N, C-alpha and C positions, 0 to 999 in steps of 0.2 A: 196182721199184727207184728209177727215175727218180723215182716220186712220193714216196718216204722222202728221196732227194736233194734235191727241190726244198723241203720240207719242214724239212730240216737248214737249208738256207741260209738259209730264211726266219728261222728261229730266231736263227741266228747274227745276222742284219740287225738284228732286233727287239733282241737282247742289245747289240750294239755303239752302235745308237742311242739304247737308255737309259742306257748307260754315258757317252756323250759329251752328253749333257743340256746345252742352251745356258743358259749363265747370263747375268744381267743385268749392263749395263756399271756396275760401281759407282763412284762419284766417288772414295770415300774408304773405307778399310777399317780397321778398330780390332779388337784382340783385348785383353781384360782377363783375367787370369789368376790364378786364386783356388786355395788350397792344400788338400789331404788332404780331401777331403770326398765322402762317400759319396752316390750318387744317393737312396738312401731317407732320407737324414738332411736332405736339402736340399729336393729337390721335393716340394710338399704339406705342408711344415712351416711352422708359425709363425714359426721362427727367422730366415728370409730372406723376409719378406712381398714387398718391391721384386723381389728377381730372379724370385719366383715370379709376379707380376702381369706381369712381361716374358714369360715362359715361355706363360702363357694367352694373351697377347693377339699374340706373334709366333709363334717357331718354336721347338720343345724336340725334341731328339733323346733319345728314350726308350730308346735303347740304344747309347749312345756310351762306349766305354771307353779308357781312358789305356794306353800302352804297357806301362809297367812301375814299378819303384822303383830306387832314390828319386827326388826331383823332377828331377835334372839330364837324364836320358836323356828326359824327356818333353818338355822346354823346348827340347830339341835336335831331336825329331821333328818339334815344331812350327815348326823355322826351318830344319833341313837335310834334313829328311825322313831321317835317320839315328838309331840309337838309340846314341848316345854315352855310355859311362860312364868313371866312374873321374875322375883327375886329366887332363883333357883339354888344358890347357896353352892354347897358342893353336892354334884349330880354323881348318883350311887347308880342310876340306871344302866340297863345292858348297853353297850357302845362297841364303837369301831376298835377303838383301842384294846379293848378286852380281847374281843374277837382276834384282833391280829396278833397279840402276846401268845395267846391260847395256839393260835397255828404256827407260832414260831417266824412270823413276820416282823419286819422293822417300819419304825415310823418317825417324822418328826412334822413340828408346825414350823413352818417360817414365816413370822410375823414381822412386817415392817415396823420400824419405830418401836419395836419391844425393848426398852432399859437393858435387859440383859439377860443371859438364857437363865430358865426356870423362873422367870418372873411372873407370879400370881396374883399381883396386888391389882388397886384401881388403875382406872385409865390414867395416862399420862401424854401429854402432849397430843401427837395425832395417832398414837394408839388407843384401841378401843375393845378392851378384854372382852367385850361381849361378842365380838367378831371371831374369838379364839376360842371355839366351843370347848375342845379338848383341855384347854386350861382350867375347867370345872370338873373333869371326872376325879371322882376318887382313885382310879386305878393309876393316874397320873400325879395327883397332889400327894397321895400317901406314900409315893414312891421315890427314895432318894435317886434312882437312876432315872427312871420314866420321865421325871418332872424335868429333867437336862434335855428332853427332845424339843421344849419349847424353846425356839432360838430366835435370834432377830434375823430380819431378812438378807442382811450381810452374809450369813453364812451358805446362802443358796449358792452364790457366784463361787465360791469356795468349793462347796460340794461338787457343781457342776464343773470345774477344773480339775479336780481330783478324783472325778468319776466315783464319787462317794454317796449318791443318793439311797435312800432307805427304799423300802418296797412301795411305801404310801406316803404321800406329802400333802398336806394342808397348807394352802399359800394364801395369805391373806396381806393385800397391800393396805397401807395407812390410810387415814380417814380422806384424805387428800388424793391420793393415787387411785382409790378404787372408785371416784367418784360421787361417795357421800358429801364430801363438802367442795369440792371442786368438779371441774365440767368433764363431760366424755371425751373430750379431745386429750385432757391430762392422762385419763384413765387409759387411753387407747395407746398413747404415747409411751406411758409406761410398761405395757404389755410388749409392746415391741421393742422395747429396751432391754427389757429383763426376761421376758419370756420366749422371745423370737431365738436367743442362742442357746436353749434348752431345746426346742423343736429341731434346731440345726444339728445338735450333736449327735454323735454315733451311736451313742448310750441309746438316746430317746428314739431314734431313726429304727433301732433294733428292737421294737417290741413295746414300746412307751406308749402310755395314753392320759393324754391332757383334758380335763375337762375346764372349760370357761362358762360361767354363768351367773346370775345375780339372784341375791339372796330374796330378792320380790320387786315389784314394779313400783312406780310413784304414787298412782292414783287408781289402780285396776284391782278390784277385790274377786274378779271369777275366779272359781275353784279356791277361794281362800286368800291368796295371796297375789293373783293378776299373772297376766301372760309376760314372761322374760326370754330372754335371748338364753341359749343354750347349744354350746359349741363343743365336739367331741374330734378332738385331734389323735389321730394315730397313722404316721406314715408308712408304716408295715399293713396294717390291718384294716384303716378306714376304708369304705367304698367312696368312690371319686366324687365329688359335689351331691352327696344323699342327702335329701330332705325328707325328712319323715313327719306326717299328718296325725300320728297316735297323741292321745294324750299322757302326757307323763309330769312326775312331779319329784320334788327331791329324795323320796325314798326310793325311787327308781336308780337315781344317781348314786345311792348308797349300795344298792344292791349290785349294780353295774361293777363298781370300783371294787367292791368286796369279790364278789364272784369270779372277776377278772385276774384277781392275784391269786385265784384259786382256792378260797376260802368256801365252806360248805355250810356254815352255819350264820345267821344275821340276828342283828337287833332290830325289836320292834317291826313297825310296818316294812321291813326290808324285806323278811320272810317271806311273803306274800307278794311283792313287787315285782313286777316284770323286769328282767334284766336290760333291755334296750338293746339285745344284740343285733336287730336289724341293723344296725348303723357299720357292722363290719363284716369282713369277707369271712 
């Protein structure tokens, strides 16, 4: 009996140590959200050659699943660890901004086609507010300082040139360039034009982490929101050409980004989510 008890204890220790794998200390983390793309129509396909080049060179999650439909709950899972649906209004739920500020970290949401800094009004043109979950948080809306971290994407190039990125960056292309209204080729060209300069920059090369993923699939409901592409890029820390077969979802990405910045507290399901450390050296 003691033999089996010791064996059980050993298995528990191994499981816990594997779950709590150590992440590198990333200096900056970035996430880019694309829209409505099945894994099978993106990975290995000629329509997104640039994204596939990153997937082949860095890290690819082959069993990554969105949490549900439509878009909004997935965006909130990525930032609150909760599956928030419907007309959410002002969101008071625990969230990534709250934890970043508590930890003394900085953040910005770079939103393409946002009319102006601090805009929290309805959709206009190709800008969809539902794709900017941080614009709903009470921590942002109720703060004259934090609301100014909602910026048009034009600020991205300026911050890149001036080496002035925050610790955490949430990046949303507009409704055409995120593949929502336009094709994957257009979304891929946007990534190459705007994101490749980030990857090549000395600041990013020295400890940056970039996640590119889709909010949900187009017509797949597996695990709630279907299998989607998920690529992690970190020139300093990524395992070369690494492919994972473990099942992950958006709460895992939230945990990865927050823990990678050195945070020790997490909102919602990110508290118990695996940190995806297997992708890194």
